[in-house]
C-alpha positions in Angstrom: -19.2 -132.2 57.6 -22.3 -132.5 55.5 -23.0 -132.7 51.7 -26.2 -131.8 50.0 -27.8 -132.6 46.7 -26.2 -130.4 44.1 -27.7 -129.8 40.7 -26.5 -130.3 37.2 -24.3 -127.5 36.0 -26.1 -124.6 34.2 -27.2 -125.1 30.6 -24.4 -126.5 28.5 -23.4 -124.4 25.5 -23.0 -126.0 22.0 -20.0 -123.8 21.5 -18.0 -126.1 23.8 -19.0 -129.3 22.2 -15.7 -131.2 23.0 -16.2 -130.5 26.7 -19.9 -131.5 26.5 -19.0 -134.7 24.7 -16.4 -135.6 27.4 -18.9 -135.0 30.2 -21.9 -136.4 28.5 -20.2 -139.7 27.5 -19.8 -140.5 31.2 -23.6 -141.1 31.1 -23.0 -144.1 28.8 -20.9 -146.0 31.3 -22.8 -149.1 32.4 -23.7 -149.4 36.1 -21.9 -152.2 37.8 -24.5 -154.1 39.8 -22.7 -156.2 42.4 -23.7 -159.9 42.7 -26.3 -160.3 45.4 -24.0 -162.4 47.7 -21.2 -159.8 47.4 -23.8 -157.1 48.3 -24.9 -159.0 51.4 -21.2 -159.6 52.4 -20.5 -155.9 52.2 -23.6 -155.1 54.3 -22.5 -157.7 56.9 -19.0 -156.1 57.0 -20.6 -152.7 57.8 -21.4 -153.8 61.3 -19.0 -152.0 63.6 -18.7 -150.0 66.8 -20.2 -146.5 66.9 -17.8 -143.8 65.7 -16.8 -141.0 68.0 -19.4 -138.3 67.8 -18.2 -135.1 66.1 -20.3 -131.9 66.5 -22.1 -131.3 63.2 -22.0 -128.0 61.4 -25.3 -126.1 61.1 -27.4 -128.1 58.7 -28.1 -126.9 55.2 -31.8 -127.2 54.5 -31.7 -126.5 50.7 -29.7 -128.2 48.0 -26.7 -126.1 46.9 -27.0 -124.7 43.3 -24.2 -124.9 40.8 -21.4 -125.9 43.0 -17.9 -126.4 41.4 -18.3 -130.2 41.5 -21.9 -131.5 41.3 -23.3 -134.6 43.0 -23.1 -137.8 41.0 -26.8 -138.4 41.8 -27.7 -135.5 39.6 -25.6 -136.6 36.6 -27.6 -138.1 33.7 -27.0 -141.8 33.3 -27.9 -143.8 30.2 -29.1 -147.3 29.4 -27.5 -149.7 27.0 -29.7 -150.6 23.9 -32.2 -153.4 24.5 -31.6 -156.8 23.0 -35.3 -156.6 21.9 -34.6 -153.9 19.4 -34.9 -154.9 15.7 -31.8 -154.8 13.5 -33.1 -151.6 11.9 -33.8 -149.8 15.2 -30.7 -151.2 16.8 -28.7 -149.7 13.9 -30.3 -146.3 14.4 -29.7 -146.5 18.1 -26.0 -147.3 17.6 -25.7 -144.7 15.0 -27.0 -142.1 17.4 -24.7 -143.4 20.1 -21.7 -143.1 17.8 -22.7 -139.5 16.9 -23.0 -138.6 20.6 -19.6 -140.0 21.3 -18.2 -137.9 18.5 -19.9 -134.8 20.0 -22.5 -134.5 17.2 -25.6 -134.4 19.4 -27.8 -132.9 16.7 -27.2 -136.0 14.6 -27.7 -138.2 17.6 -31.1 -136.6 18.2 -32.1 -137.1 14.6 -31.4 -140.8 14.9 -33.0 -141.2 18.3 -36.1 -139.0 18.0 -38.0 -141.4 15.6 -37.3 -144.3 18.0 -38.5 -142.3 21.0 -41.7 -141.4 19.1 -42.5 -145.0 18.5 -42.1 -145.8 22.2 -38.5 -146.9 22.8 -37.8 -146.1 26.4 -34.1 -145.8 26.1 -34.2 -143.2 23.4 -37.0 -141.5 25.3 -34.7 -141.3 28.2 -31.8 -139.9 26.1 -34.0 -137.2 24.7 -35.0 -136.3 28.2 -31.4 -135.9 29.2 -30.8 -133.8 26.1 -33.7 -131.4 26.8 -32.7 -131.3 30.5 -29.3 -130.0 29.6 -29.8 -128.3 26.3 -27.5 -130.7 24.5 -28.2 -130.5 20.7 -31.7 -129.3 21.6 -33.2 -126.2 23.3 -33.0 -126.5 27.0 -36.6 -127.3 28.1 -37.4 -128.9 31.5 -41.0 -129.6 30.5 -39.9 -131.5 27.5 -37.4 -133.4 29.6 -40.1 -134.4 32.1 -42.3 -135.5 29.2 -39.7 -137.9 27.9 -38.5 -139.1 31.3 -42.2 -139.8 32.2 -42.8 -141.9 29.1 -39.7 -144.0 29.8 -40.3 -144.2 33.5 -43.8 -145.5 33.0 -42.3 -148.3 30.9 -40.1 -149.3 33.9 -36.7 -147.8 32.9 -35.0 -147.3 36.3 -32.7 -144.4 35.1 -35.7 -142.5 33.8 -37.6 -143.1 37.0 -34.6 -141.8 39.0 -34.2 -138.6 36.8 -38.0 -138.0 36.9 -37.7 -138.1 40.7 -35.0 -135.5 40.5 -37.2 -133.2 38.4 -40.0 -133.5 41.0 -37.5 -132.9 43.9 -36.2 -129.8 42.3 -39.5 -128.6 40.8 -38.1 -128.5 37.3 -40.7 -128.7 34.5 -43.2 -129.7 37.2 -44.5 -128.3 40.4 -42.1 -129.4 43.2 -43.5 -132.4 44.9 -41.4 -134.4 47.4 -43.9 -137.3 47.7 -43.8 -137.8 43.9 -40.0 -137.6 44.0 -40.0 -140.4 46.6 -42.4 -142.5 44.5 -40.1 -142.5 41.5 -36.9 -142.9 43.6 -38.4 -145.9 45.2 -39.4 -147.5 41.9 -35.8 -147.1 40.7 -34.3 -148.2 44.0 -36.3 -151.4 43.9 -34.6 -152.2 40.6 -31.2 -151.9 42.3 -30.2 -148.4 41.2 -27.7 -147.2 43.8 -28.2 -143.5 43.0 -31.9 -143.8 43.7 -31.3 -145.8 46.9 -29.0 -143.1 48.2 -31.6 -140.4 47.4 -34.2 -142.3 49.3 -31.8 -142.3 52.2 -31.6 -138.5 52.0 -35.4 -138.2 51.8 -35.8 -140.3 55.0 -33.0 -138.4 56.7 -34.6 -135.0 56.0 -38.2 -136.0 56.2 -39.0 -134.8 52.7 -42.0 -136.6 51.2 -41.8 -139.2 53.9 -41.7 -139.2 57.7 -38.3 -138.4 59.1 -36.7 -141.8 60.0 -33.0 -142.3 60.8 -33.3 -146.1 60.6 -34.8 -146.0 57.1 -32.2 -143.5 56.0 -29.4 -145.7 57.3 -30.9 -148.7 55.6 -31.0 -147.1 52.2 -27.6 -145.5 52.5 -26.2 -148.9 53.5 -27.8 -150.6 50.5 -26.6 -147.9 48.1 -23.1 -148.2 49.5 -23.2 -152.0 49.0 -24.3 -151.4 45.4 -21.3 -149.2 44.8 -22.3 -145.7 45.5 -19.1 -143.8 46.4 -20.5 -141.5 49.1 -23.5 -143.4 50.6 -21.3 -145.3 53.1 -19.9 -142.0 54.5 -23.5 -140.6 54.8 -24.6 -143.9 56.5 -21.7 -143.4 59.0 -22.8 -139.9 59.7 -26.3 -141.1 60.5 -24.8 -143.3 63.2 -23.9 -140.3 65.2 -27.6 -139.7 65.7 -28.6 -143.4 66.4 -28.4 -145.9 69.2 -26.7 -149.2 68.7 -30.1 -150.9 68.7 -31.3 -148.6 65.9 -28.1 -149.3 63.9 -28.6 -153.0 64.3 -32.2 -152.8 63.2 -31.2 -150.8 60.2 -28.6 -153.3 59.2 -31.1 -156.2 59.6 -33.6 -154.3 57.5 -31.0 -153.8 54.8 -30.2 -157.5 54.7 -33.9 -158.4 54.5 -34.4 -155.8 51.7 -31.6 -157.3 49.6 -32.6 -160.9 50.4 -36.2 -160.2 49.2 -35.1 -158.7 45.9 -36.2 -155.3 47.2 -39.7 -156.5 48.0 -39.4 -156.1 51.8 -37.6 -152.8 52.4 -38.7 -151.2 55.6 -40.9 -151.9 58.6 
């Protein structure tokens, strides 16, 4: 019945560049952020009667490693170039992007590395993804964390989210659930559905935060409204463990969170 946080597949080999290119390019698809009113409408539509309780299978307490299909929340996601880039740096960014789309990740890295060194958060993020997965660069979790951290500190939501994953898994850093929650929360408050779903998981399992079904339901509900494909299912599973009063409270909290622009999310 349950699903658990699966990891990225094992280190990708440069000898299968066409496959890598196909998988990696999914990272460049823009995230569709639903208009606020549509989001609120979806949350309102989620109010329904409690489902019939189904006995749950024995819970899995650890994320499953290297499953055949990995969780979307652990797939790298990429930002579009900033309008603030100068014509020269924008050209270099786009050149790197074209190389990545062609499967030439070494050339992409050559174009992006100078931009990352000068502080561009998007190229810092891309380098983090490359080091994380060994795409055109040696696989190195510590280097991945370094670049994710630099981009995350500049407010890039996708970098904050991936940095949270590294802390959650203890990759390149000492495993630290509270630190994972910190970075998930920063990304979630920018509307990133994957981070919102992960916050739901952390509250559901009591990892880095107090266990709280109401908070878990709230974040799953918001993530679902923002387009996460599985969060609605996980929200519904939470309802098996909640009273109708708790469900109503979680739904009200989700509405308040969205209405406040993610400034009032929780008790």
